[in-house]
Backbone as CSV, one residue per row, in Angstrom:
resi,resn,N_x,N_y,N_z,CA_x,CA_y,CA_z,C_x,C_y,C_z
1,MET,-18.885,5.436,-9.235,-19.535,6.002,-8.080,-18.502,6.547,-7.093
2,LYS,-17.343,5.865,-7.016,-16.304,6.339,-6.111,-15.780,7.699,-6.552
3,ALA,-15.648,7.896,-7.852,-15.119,9.164,-8.359,-16.044,10.317,-7.996
4,ILE,-17.337,10.101,-8.081,-18.297,11.148,-7.718,-18.188,11.467,-6.234
5,GLY,-18.025,10.450,-5.409,-17.861,10.663,-3.974,-16.611,11.457,-3.647
6,TRP,-15.488,11.106,-4.312,-14.237,11.839,-4.087,-14.361,13.295,-4.514
7,ILE,-14.978,13.545,-5.669,-15.129,14.912,-6.169,-16.019,15.726,-5.234
8,ALA,-17.146,15.145,-4.811,-18.042,15.854,-3.894,-17.343,16.155,-2.567
9,ALA,-16.583,15.206,-2.062,-15.879,15.413,-0.797,-14.834,16.518,-0.917
10,LEU,-14.087,16.524,-2.007,-13.073,17.552,-2.197,-13.697,18.942,-2.348
11,ILE,-14.835,19.026,-3.027,-15.526,20.317,-3.154,-16.008,20.797,-1.786
12,LEU,-16.597,19.893,-0.998,-17.058,20.274,0.335,-15.904,20.721,1.234
13,ILE,-14.804,20.000,1.174,-13.646,20.376,1.998,-13.088,21.718,1.543
14,PHE,-12.994,21.951,0.236,-12.477,23.213,-0.271,-13.329,24.388,0.210
15,PHE,-14.646,24.278,0.005,-15.507,25.393,0.414,-15.577,25.521,1.934
16,GLY,-15.458,24.406,2.640,-15.422,24.483,4.105,-14.205,25.248,4.597
17,VAL,-13.064,24.977,3.991,-11.841,25.704,4.357,-11.977,27.178,3.994
18,MET,-12.605,27.480,2.858,-12.822,28.875,2.473,-13.737,29.589,3.474
19,PHE,-14.787,28.930,3.949,-15.673,29.527,4.953,-14.924,29.764,6.265
20,ILE,-14.092,28.794,6.661,-13.319,28.968,7.904,-12.339,30.132,7.751
21,TYR,-11.678,30.198,6.620,-10.736,31.297,6.355,-11.477,32.642,6.324
22,GLY,-12.651,32.655,5.694,-13.440,33.888,5.601,-14.023,34.332,6.931
23,ALA,-14.149,33.422,7.879,-14.704,33.774,9.182,-13.791,34.705,9.959
24,PHE,-12.529,34.792,9.586,-11.587,35.656,10.287,-11.436,37.022,9.617
25,ALA,-12.236,37.296,8.588,-12.210,38.608,7.942,-12.952,39.618,8.812
26,SER,-12.758,40.898,8.520,-13.375,41.941,9.353,-14.879,42.040,9.134
27,THR,-15.398,41.640,7.967,-16.831,41.734,7.689,-17.544,40.395,7.829
28,ALA,-16.926,39.411,8.435,-17.494,38.062,8.521,-18.490,37.968,9.665
29,THR,-19.362,36.967,9.537,-20.305,36.657,10.618,-19.823,35.394,11.322
30,PRO,-20.162,35.231,12.597,-19.692,34.059,13.340,-20.234,32.731,12.809
31,GLY,-21.292,32.749,12.051,-21.878,31.518,11.524,-21.039,30.870,10.442
32,TRP,-20.136,31.641,9.828,-19.317,31.097,8.752,-18.382,30.004,9.244
33,ILE,-17.865,30.153,10.414,-16.951,29.122,10.931,-17.700,27.822,11.210
34,ILE,-18.939,27.939,11.655,-19.758,26.742,11.897,-20.065,26.039,10.573
35,ILE,-20.439,26.834,9.562,-20.721,26.258,8.237,-19.463,25.593,7.672
36,GLY,-18.321,26.230,7.840,-17.068,25.676,7.345,-16.692,24.377,8.026
37,VAL,-16.824,24.319,9.339,-16.488,23.101,10.078,-17.427,21.963,9.697
38,ILE,-18.702,22.253,9.561,-19.673,21.224,9.168,-19.363,20.716,7.757
39,SER,-19.041,21.639,6.837,-18.729,21.251,5.466,-17.481,20.368,5.408
40,VAL,-16.435,20.731,6.148,-15.214,19.927,6.168,-15.489,18.559,6.781
41,ALA,-16.280,18.517,7.850,-16.605,17.240,8.491,-17.391,16.330,7.549
42,ILE,-18.332,16.875,6.829,-19.102,16.079,5.869,-18.186,15.579,4.746
43,GLY,-17.281,16.433,4.283,-16.340,16.029,3.234,-15.468,14.866,3.669
44,PHE,-14.910,14.942,4.884,-14.094,13.835,5.379,-14.943,12.586,5.642
45,GLY,-16.192,12.774,6.030,-17.097,11.631,6.200,-17.354,10.914,4.887
46,ILE,-17.528,11.669,3.815,-17.731,11.065,2.495,-16.474,10.315,2.060
47,ILE,-15.297,10.907,2.307,-14.044,10.215,1.967,-13.936,8.904,2.740
48,TRP,-14.292,8.914,3.996,-14.240,7.697,4.810,-15.189,6.634,4.254
49,LEU,-16.413,7.042,3.890,-17.382,6.080,3.345,-16.927,5.522,1.998
50,VAL,-16.415,6.382,1.133,-15.998,5.930,-0.196,-14.801,4.993,-0.099
51,SER,-13.877,5.277,0.807,-12.695,4.420,0.900,-12.996,3.079,1.565
52,ARG,-14.016,2.989,2.370,-14.381,1.721,3.009,-15.226,0.840,2.116
53,ARG,-15.907,1.421,1.173,-16.794,0.664,0.304,-15.977,-0.170,-0.667
54,THR,-16.279,-1.468,-0.765,-15.562,-2.353,-1.681,-16.391,-2.545,-2.930
55,GLY,-15.699,-2.854,-4.024,-16.375,-3.090,-5.288,-17.113,-4.420,-5.283
56,SER,-18.035,-4.580,-6.222,-18.822,-5.805,-6.281,-18.308,-6.777,-7.336
57,SER,-17.199,-6.451,-7.989,-16.677,-7.357,-9.010,-15.953,-8.532,-8.357
58,PRO,-15.985,-9.704,-8.976,-15.326,-10.871,-8.388,-13.823,-10.687,-8.241
59,ALA,-13.198,-9.950,-9.150,-11.748,-9.769,-9.077,-11.357,-8.955,-7.849
60,SER,-12.179,-7.947,-7.486,-11.840,-7.142,-6.327,-12.136,-7.880,-5.031
61,ALA,-13.013,-8.861,-5.061,-13.334,-9.637,-3.873,-12.394,-10.826,-3.700
62,GLY,-11.413,-10.953,-4.568,-10.467,-12.059,-4.481,-10.984,-13.310,-5.165
63,GLY,-12.076,-13.200,-5.893,-12.663,-14.350,-6.569,-12.022,-14.595,-7.914
64,GLN,-12.606,-15.491,-8.659,-12.084,-15.874,-9.950,-13.050,-15.417,-11.026
65,THR,-12.540,-14.938,-12.125,-13.363,-14.536,-13.246,-13.490,-15.724,-14.194
66,VAL,-14.716,-16.059,-14.553,-14.973,-17.203,-15.418,-15.396,-16.687,-16.784
67,LEU,-14.733,-17.161,-17.826,-15.056,-16.787,-19.192,-15.733,-17.973,-19.860
68,LYS,-16.975,-17.782,-20.285,-17.712,-18.844,-20.963,-17.854,-18.474,-22.427
69,VAL,-17.572,-19.423,-23.294,-17.658,-19.207,-24.728,-18.814,-20.017,-25.265
70,ASP,-19.727,-19.348,-25.960,-20.868,-20.019,-26.553,-20.580,-20.209,-28.038
71,LEU,-20.398,-21.459,-28.462,-20.071,-21.766,-29.846,-21.327,-22.148,-30.609
72,PRO,-21.393,-21.796,-31.901,-22.537,-22.224,-32.701,-22.540,-23.745,-32.861
73,ALA,-23.672,-24.298,-33.227,-23.834,-25.753,-33.314,-22.951,-26.376,-34.388
74,SER,-22.585,-25.635,-35.417,-21.815,-26.215,-36.517,-20.299,-26.123,-36.300
75,THR,-19.867,-25.759,-35.122,-18.440,-25.607,-34.859,-17.822,-26.943,-34.479
76,ALA,-16.701,-27.252,-35.104,-15.957,-28.468,-34.771,-14.693,-28.058,-34.037
77,ILE,-14.471,-28.640,-32.882,-13.297,-28.315,-32.087,-12.163,-29.246,-32.479
78,GLU,-11.023,-28.648,-32.822,-9.868,-29.426,-33.222,-8.956,-29.634,-32.020
79,ALA,-8.163,-30.671,-32.074,-7.188,-30.928,-31.019,-6.073,-29.891,-31.121
80,MET,-5.655,-29.395,-29.980,-4.573,-28.412,-29.974,-3.256,-29.131,-29.735
81,LYS,-2.250,-28.689,-30.459,-0.906,-29.235,-30.295,0.047,-28.086,-30.013
82,CYS,1.085,-28.367,-29.230,2.091,-27.372,-28.884,2.871,-26.965,-30.130
83,ARG,3.122,-25.682,-30.283,3.895,-25.187,-31.423,5.341,-25.664,-31.375
84,ASN,5.854,-25.875,-30.177,7.267,-26.207,-30.015,7.525,-27.711,-30.137
85,CYS,6.807,-28.520,-29.338,7.108,-29.950,-29.297,6.034,-30.826,-29.934
86,GLY,4.850,-30.280,-30.222,3.783,-31.059,-30.844,2.972,-31.882,-29.863
87,GLY,3.163,-31.680,-28.559,2.409,-32.419,-27.548,0.943,-31.999,-27.518
88,ASN,0.053,-32.935,-27.153,-1.364,-32.640,-27.080,-1.657,-31.743,-25.885
89,LEU,-2.454,-30.703,-26.127,-2.810,-29.745,-25.078,-4.280,-29.905,-24.726
90,THR,-4.603,-29.630,-23.478,-5.989,-29.687,-23.013,-6.431,-28.295,-22.586
91,ALA,-7.682,-28.179,-22.195,-8.224,-26.888,-21.758,-7.545,-26.401,-20.486
92,GLU,-7.017,-27.312,-19.664,-6.326,-26.914,-18.433,-5.018,-26.196,-18.719
93,ASN,-4.465,-26.375,-19.921,-3.206,-25.732,-20.283,-3.408,-24.308,-20.789
94,VAL,-4.654,-23.897,-21.008,-4.970,-22.564,-21.512,-5.404,-21.692,-20.340
95,THR,-4.750,-20.541,-20.178,-5.117,-19.576,-19.140,-5.317,-18.215,-19.781
96,LEU,-5.967,-17.325,-19.069,-6.222,-15.978,-19.545,-5.316,-15.028,-18.780
97,LEU,-4.315,-14.458,-19.452,-3.375,-13.518,-18.839,-3.531,-12.171,-19.517
98,ALA,-3.862,-11.155,-18.742,-4.023,-9.780,-19.251,-5.007,-9.730,-20.412
99,GLY,-6.051,-10.540,-20.349,-7.091,-10.532,-21.364,-6.784,-11.332,-22.612
100,ALA,-5.657,-12.014,-22.670,-5.283,-12.795,-23.852,-5.141,-14.260,-23.475
101,PRO,-5.685,-15.168,-24.292,-5.519,-16.596,-24.008,-4.061,-17.020,-24.207
102,THR,-3.518,-17.661,-23.193,-2.114,-18.072,-23.204,-2.033,-19.566,-22.924
103,VAL,-1.123,-20.248,-23.613,-0.948,-21.693,-23.468,0.409,-21.956,-22.827
104,GLN,0.429,-22.890,-21.870,1.693,-23.377,-21.309,1.721,-24.886,-21.501
105,CYS,2.715,-25.331,-22.258,2.837,-26.753,-22.580,3.363,-27.505,-21.352
106,PRO,2.678,-28.597,-20.942,3.148,-29.356,-19.794,4.363,-30.243,-20.125
107,PHE,4.631,-30.435,-21.417,5.712,-31.322,-21.820,7.048,-30.585,-21.937
108,CYS,7.055,-29.459,-22.653,8.324,-28.745,-22.871,8.405,-27.442,-22.089
109,GLY,7.307,-26.997,-21.477,7.315,-25.784,-20.667,7.211,-24.494,-21.458
110,THR,7.011,-24.562,-22.758,6.893,-23.370,-23.587,5.585,-22.646,-23.278
111,THR,5.651,-21.306,-23.194,4.465,-20.490,-22.978,4.320,-19.534,-24.155
112,TYR,3.139,-19.502,-24.754,2.901,-18.593,-25.873,1.438,-18.190,-25.885
113,GLN,1.162,-17.083,-26.592,-0.192,-16.553,-26.690,-0.895,-17.175,-27.882
114,LEU,-2.153,-17.546,-27.697,-2.928,-18.113,-28.794,-3.351,-17.011,-29.754
115,THR,-3.275,-17.289,-31.028,-3.753,-16.370,-32.053,-4.695,-17.126,-32.968
116,GLU,-5.676,-16.416,-33.463,-6.630,-17.035,-34.365,-6.238,-16.700,-35.798
117,GLU,-6.009,-17.733,-36.557,-5.627,-17.543,-37.957,-6.883,-17.288,-38.785
118,PRO,-6.790,-16.465,-39.827,-7.968,-16.245,-40.690,-8.384,-17.530,-41.391
119,LYS,-9.668,-17.682,-41.648,-10.210,-18.902,-42.239,-10.138,-18.897,-43.766
120,TRP,-9.862,-17.759,-44.379,-9.833,-17.716,-45.829,-8.512,-18.061,-46.302
């Protein structure tokens, strides 16, 4: 929605400037400068409204994004162990960085990305 507002505002400002420029031609009418000023003012008004409007996503509001995983009933959850030291890991040690699940071991401090191995 912001992109549409920016495009509309830029079009209004462009044509407003063209009307103002055209008002100084020898065949121009005095109404062109009024139309140009109104068009430029509306364009800047749209830019002001679009730039003040905040997004409704939790990340843009400074909130936290929660990822919920729905597992089928027949799924068995295995204990996770650190690849480096073999220490037991909990759900608190798993974070989501740049869309990828990442583990930080509290025992040895190793950080690595989780990968899912094929089941076959």
